[in-house]
C-alpha positions in Angstrom: -34.6 8.2 -6.5 -34.2 4.6 -7.6 -30.7 3.4 -8.5 -30.0 0.9 -11.2 -26.8 -1.1 -10.9 -24.9 -2.5 -13.9 -21.8 -4.5 -14.4 -19.3 -4.1 -17.3 -16.3 -6.2 -18.1 -14.2 -3.4 -19.6 -13.7 0.4 -19.4 -12.2 0.4 -22.9 -15.1 -1.1 -24.8 -16.6 1.0 -27.5 -20.0 1.0 -25.8 -18.7 2.1 -22.4 -20.4 5.4 -21.4 -17.3 7.5 -21.6 -19.1 10.8 -21.6 -21.1 10.0 -18.6 -18.0 8.7 -16.8 -16.2 12.0 -17.5 -19.1 14.0 -16.2 -19.0 12.0 -13.0 -15.3 12.3 -12.7 -15.3 16.1 -13.0 -18.2 16.4 -10.5 -16.0 14.7 -7.9 -13.9 17.6 -6.6 -10.9 15.5 -5.5 -10.5 13.5 -8.7 -7.0 13.1 -10.1 -5.4 12.1 -13.4 -5.3 8.5 -12.0 -9.1 8.5 -12.2 -9.0 9.3 -15.9 -10.0 6.8 -18.5 -6.6 7.2 -20.2 -4.9 5.9 -17.1 -7.4 3.3 -16.2 -7.5 1.8 -19.8 -3.7 1.5 -19.7 -4.0 -0.3 -16.4 -6.7 -2.6 -17.9 -4.4 -3.5 -20.8 -1.7 -4.4 -18.4 -3.7 -6.9 -16.4 -2.4 -10.4 -16.2 -4.2 -13.6 -17.2 -5.0 -14.4 -13.5 -6.6 -11.0 -12.9 -10.3 -10.3 -13.6 -11.8 -6.8 -14.1 -15.4 -6.0 -13.3 -16.8 -2.5 -13.4 -19.7 -1.6 -11.2 -21.9 1.3 -12.5 -24.8 2.9 -10.7 -27.3 5.0 -12.6 -29.9 7.5 -11.3 -32.1 7.9 -14.4 -29.6 8.8 -17.1 -27.0 10.1 -14.8 -24.0 8.0 -13.8 -23.6 8.1 -10.0 -20.9 5.5 -9.4 -18.1 3.9 -11.3 -16.0 1.4 -9.4 -13.6 -0.7 -11.5 -12.4 -3.7 -9.4 -9.7 -6.2 -10.1 -10.0 -9.7 -8.6 -6.8 -11.7 -8.0 -5.5 -14.4 -5.7 -3.1 -13.3 -3.0 -1.4 -15.4 -0.4 -1.6 -15.0 3.4 0.1 -17.5 5.7 0.7 -19.7 2.7 -3.0 -19.8 1.8 -4.6 -18.1 -1.3 -7.5 -15.7 -0.8 -9.5 -13.7 -3.3 -8.7 -10.0 -3.0 -10.3 -7.0 -4.8 -8.4 -3.8 -5.6 -9.3 -0.7 -7.4 -8.1 -0.8 -11.0 -4.8 1.1 -11.2 -3.2 -0.4 -8.0 -0.3 -0.3 -7.3 0.9 2.5 -9.7 -1.9 5.0 -9.1 -0.6 7.5 -6.6 -3.9 9.1 -5.6 -7.5 8.4 -6.6 -10.9 9.6 -5.6 -13.9 7.4 -5.1 -16.1 8.4 -8.1 -19.5 8.3 -6.4 -22.4 10.6 -5.7 -24.6 7.9 -4.1 -26.3 8.5 -0.8 -25.6 6.4 2.2 -28.4 3.8 1.6 -27.4 3.2 -2.0 -23.7 3.1 -1.0 -24.5 0.2 1.3 -26.5 -1.4 -1.5 -23.4 -1.2 -3.7 -21.4 -3.3 -1.3 -24.1 -6.0 -1.5 -23.8 -5.9 -5.3 -20.1 -6.4 -5.1 -20.3 -9.3 -2.8 -22.9 -11.1 -4.9 -21.1 -10.5 -8.2 -17.5 -10.8 -7.0 -17.3 -13.0 -3.9 -14.1 -12.2 -2.0 -12.2 -12.3 1.3 -10.9 -8.8 1.2 -11.8 -5.6 -0.7 -9.1 -3.0 -0.3 -9.0 0.5 -1.8 -5.6 2.2 -1.7 -4.5 5.8 -1.9 -7.9 7.3 -1.6 -8.1 11.0 -1.0 -11.1 12.5 0.9 -12.6 16.0 0.9 -11.5 17.9 3.9 -13.9 17.9 6.7 -16.3 15.4 5.1 -16.9 11.8 6.1 -16.3 9.3 3.3 -19.2 7.4 2.1 -17.1 4.3 2.5 -17.8 4.5 6.2 -21.1 3.0 5.4 -19.3 -0.3 4.6 -17.6 -0.6 8.0 -20.6 -2.1 10.0 -21.4 -4.4 7.0 -18.0 -6.0 7.2 -16.7 -8.7 9.5 -13.7 -6.5 10.0 -13.1 -3.0 8.6 -10.0 -0.8 8.7 -9.3 2.7 7.7 -5.6 3.3 7.8 -3.4 6.3 6.9 -1.2 5.5 3.9 0.8 8.8 3.8 0.7 12.5 4.4 1.7 14.2 1.1 3.5 17.5 1.2 2.0 20.1 -1.1 3.1 23.6 -2.0 0.6 26.4 -2.7 2.2 28.6 -5.4 2.0 32.2 -4.5 3.7 35.6 -5.2 6.2 34.8 -2.4 7.7 32.2 -4.8 9.1 35.0 -6.9 11.6 35.6 -4.1 14.4 33.2 -3.3 13.6 30.6 -0.7 14.9 31.3 2.8 17.0 29.3 5.2 19.0 26.2 4.6 17.1 25.3 1.3 18.5 28.5 -0.2 22.1 27.5 0.3 21.5 23.9 -0.9 19.8 25.3 -4.0 22.6 27.8 -4.6 25.3 25.1 -4.3 23.3 22.8 -6.6 23.0 25.5 -9.2 26.8 26.3 -9.0 27.7 22.6 -9.5 25.3 22.3 -12.5 26.6 25.4 -14.1 30.2 24.3 -13.6 29.6 21.0 -15.5 27.7 22.8 -18.3 24.4 21.0 -17.8 21.1 22.8 -18.6 17.6 22.6 -17.3 14.8 22.2 -19.8 11.0 22.1 -19.7 9.1 19.6 -21.9 5.5 19.4 -22.7 5.3 16.2 -24.8 2.4 15.2 -27.0 1.3 11.8 -28.0 3.9 11.6 -30.8 6.9 12.7 -28.7 6.0 11.0 -25.4 7.2 7.5 -26.5 10.8 8.6 -27.4 10.9 10.7 -24.2 9.8 7.8 -22.0 12.5 5.6 -23.5 15.1 8.2 -22.6 13.8 8.5 -19.1 13.7 4.7 -18.7 17.4 4.5 -19.7 18.2 6.9 -16.8 16.1 4.9 -14.3 17.6 1.6 -15.5 21.2 2.7 -14.4 20.0 4.5 -11.3 19.6 2.8 -7.9 16.0 2.3 -8.7 17.0 0.1 -11.7 19.5 -1.8 -9.6 16.8 -2.5 -6.9 14.1 -3.2 -9.4 11.7 -0.7 -7.9 11.2 1.8 -10.7 8.2 2.4 -12.8 9.9 0.9 -15.8 11.4 -2.1 -13.9 9.3 -4.8 -15.4 7.6 -5.3 -18.8 4.0 -5.1 -17.6 4.5 -1.8 -15.7 6.6 -0.4 -18.6 3.7 -1.0 -21.0 1.3 0.5 -18.5 3.3 3.6 -18.1 4.0 4.0 -21.8 0.3 3.6 -22.7 -0.9 5.8 -19.9 1.5 8.7 -20.4 1.2 8.6 -24.2 -2.6 9.0 -23.9 -2.3 11.7 -21.2 0.3 13.5 -23.2 -2.3 13.6 -26.0 -4.6 15.4 -23.6 -1.8 17.9 -22.7 -1.5 16.6 -19.1 2.2 15.6 -19.0 5.0 17.9 -17.9 8.7 17.0 -17.6 11.7 18.9 -16.4 15.1 17.5 -17.3 18.7 18.2 -16.7 20.7 17.7 -19.9 24.4 17.4 -20.4 25.7 17.5 -24.0 22.2 16.6 -25.2 21.8 13.6 -22.8 19.3 13.5 -20.0 21.1 12.9 -16.7 18.2 13.7 -14.3 14.5 14.3 -14.6 11.2 14.8 -12.8 8.0 13.5 -14.5 4.7 15.0 -13.6 1.0 15.2 -14.4 -0.9 18.5 -14.5 -4.6 18.8 -14.2 -6.8 21.7 -13.0 -3.8 23.7 -12.0 -2.3 20.9 -9.8 1.1 19.4 -10.7 1.5 15.8 -9.4 5.3 15.2 -9.1 5.1 11.5 -10.1 8.6 10.2 -10.5 12.3 11.1 -10.6 15.6 9.5 -11.4 19.2 10.5 -12.1 22.4 9.0 -13.3 24.5 7.8 -10.3 27.7 9.6 -11.5 25.8 12.9 -11.2 24.2 12.3 -7.8 26.3 15.0 -6.1 24.9 17.7 -8.3 21.7 18.0 -6.3 19.7 18.1 -9.5 16.4 17.0 -7.8 16.2 20.2 -5.8 16.9 22.4 -8.8 14.3 20.6 -10.9 11.7 21.0 -8.1 12.4 24.7 -8.1 11.9 24.6 -11.9 8.4 23.1 -11.3 7.6 26.1 -9.1 8.9 28.7 -11.5 7.0 27.0 -14.3 3.9 27.1 -12.2 4.3 30.8 -11.6 4.5 31.5 -15.3 1.6 29.4 -16.2 -0.6 30.1 -13.1 -0.6 26.6 -11.6 -2.0 26.5 -8.1 -0.3 23.6 -6.5 2.7 21.3 -6.6 2.1 18.0 -5.0 4.5 15.2 -4.1 2.0 12.7 -5.5 3.0 10.1 -2.9 5.6 9.7 -0.2 6.6 7.3 2.6 4.4 7.4 5.6 7.4 7.7 7.9 10.9 9.2 7.3 10.0 10.7 3.9 12.9 12.6 2.3 11.0 14.2 -0.5 12.5 17.6 -1.1 9.0 19.3 -1.2 9.0 19.0 2.6 11.4 22.0 2.5 8.8 24.0 0.6 5.5 22.6 1.7 2.6 24.9 2.7 0.3 22.0 3.7 -0.3 18.3 3.6 -2.9 15.9 2.1 -3.8 12.5 3.5 -4.1 9.3 1.6 -6.1 6.5 3.1 -6.4 2.8 2.7 -9.8 1.2 3.3 -9.9 -2.6 4.0 -13.2 -4.5 4.1 -13.2 -8.1 5.2 -16.2 -10.2 4.1 -18.3 -12.6 6.1 -17.0 -15.5 4.0 -14.6 -18.0 5.7 -11.6 -16.3 4.1 -12.7 -12.9 5.2 -13.3 -14.0 8.8 -9.9 -15.7 8.9 -8.0 -12.6 7.6 -10.0 -10.2 9.8 -9.3 -12.3 12.9 -5.6 -12.2 12.0 -5.7 -8.5 11.7 -7.4 -8.0 15.0 -5.0 -10.4 16.7 -2.1 -8.4 15.2 -3.5 -5.1 16.6 -3.7 -6.8 20.0 -0.2 -8.1 19.9 1.6 -5.2 18.2 1.9 -3.0 21.3 3.3 -5.9 23.3 5.8 -6.6 20.6 6.8 -2.9 20.5 7.4 -2.9 24.2 9.5 -6.1 24.0 11.6 -4.5 21.2 12.2 -1.4 23.3 13.4 -3.6 26.2 15.6 -5.9 24.0 17.2 -3.7 21.4 19.1 -5.6 18.7 17.2 -8.8 19.2 15.6 -10.4 16.1 12.1 -9.1 15.7 9.2 -11.5 15.5 7.6 -11.8 12.1 4.3 -9.9 11.8 1.2 -11.9 11.0 0.6 -12.1 7.3 -2.8 -10.4 7.6 -1.0 -7.2 8.5 2.3 -7.7 6.5 0.4 -7.2 3.2 -0.8 -3.9 4.6 2.5 -2.6 5.6 3.0 1.0 4.3 5.0 1.0 1.1 7.6 3.7 0.3 7.6 6.2 -2.5 9.0 6.5 -5.9 9.6 10.2 -5.5 12.1 10.5 -2.7 15.2 12.7 -2.6 18.2 11.4 -4.6 20.2 11.2 -1.5 17.8 8.8 0.3 18.9 5.3 1.0 17.5 2.6 -1.2 14.6 1.6 1.1 11.8 1.9 -1.5 9.5 -0.9 -2.4 7.9 -1.3 -5.8 4.3 -0.1 -5.8 
């Protein structure tokens, strides 16, 4: 079947085919709330003046078969500026699916459309999930690139809610949970569940942002409310998603004031544990573990299927869901370097780094404590970032995403 490609400048325009988009999104089994138009339009509104959005659509007759919103910006490597494309929603979208039902031939054709319409050095798609046991259609772009890389971003712990969750958790987590509950009861704090709507989401987000601002995330400037652009993005996105009944929050309140919270998104029976924060003076309560348990209890009552950590660090993750996980999901980052001079330069730098990295690791092993050599810029940009959803007792190693 012939495919017709089309470019749009906005996802939020009145004439954007929203119904066709939603049909495509729901047809892709691993779609997430971060693929929703509510989230993406909020991301679009938060774009800066030096970022350019272009949306590639592919039609098979009247059926939308591809929607790929790409943001072009200039990023510096080794002091030089290169044009880089990212999926709209980066870096705050924790997990996305590629919204495509194109076959291999038309997928290859789509890359040609992108290169003609949006010349670039690097096209990078972050936090992509993939159906288990299936090869991603993006593999078709590897041989068409001067350099291609598929790299694991993280392994996300997930918990399948089952009848066994009616029983108290076993082992060390049981005693940690019991101690946390005793401390919380002793200080008089209470756990509450909140399902905000579009009207109540704004005031609630302001309360949550006040908690984050005085937490270590606020001190380090790594929270979701830490700068004006991301704050607007989060406020617009969560207000729209709350209007669709997709937002869930569990909070710990003391004398009517929120002292700890977990913020999540719920779709198709899967709760994405997106963000948490707590007041530093109450860090010893262990509230994060209690609030995670509240997610599970809530899920039992309303027949959710999964609790996901949304995103974690690739290494040394301290997310409390590791104690309860029944499985893991992988996020991948795909990088496609073009045949333009900039793409050839960056791709060569990446291949050189892969060649030198084992030697550098062996040198470090033989010379512990010596200053480490600086990694080539081509790879430094791709270093795995850390998560927003770590345990409250983790050290402040997180980077803003």
